[in-house]
Steps between C-alpha positions, in 0.01 A plus 500: 500500500395540142235232548312711756478807279774701671775644287856494623629858510816420694694469176396840364517712818882524513501602135261789573703610801820484298339713229384758754837516669693573182250690286322743733673831575496447879641842597215667308241261645617569856517877442148496357365297791669731754360805320150355500523421870626854574210655307246284681642589843514871410143488373384352830688760706422813299242616756775519767700765310372782722602314815848444358537870416385599849764271648771625265432872556396503864514823696658523847252570779742703710469286815741229605431164657631503859633144488689484169523875425357457149249735344141389548453531123722193461254285693192652338628433148667163561210357699244672277561344158648171619297446814160506330312179430 
């Protein structure tokens, strides 16, 4: 393969992988990657904070559903934040 101008990297790739496996602090790398992913997801969902608080601190409506005997506020809050497109 050397005649065609391609270099053979098959001999050096296992050496690089071996170096990475033993030298990198993998617990710190994984914790950093998980933290970065968590920040990116939180940044994308920050505008839904009000909806979450409305769901968390919902107020009972005082009327019960005739079929399941649950307060209507349960359906308004559960279907409200999670049923929206």
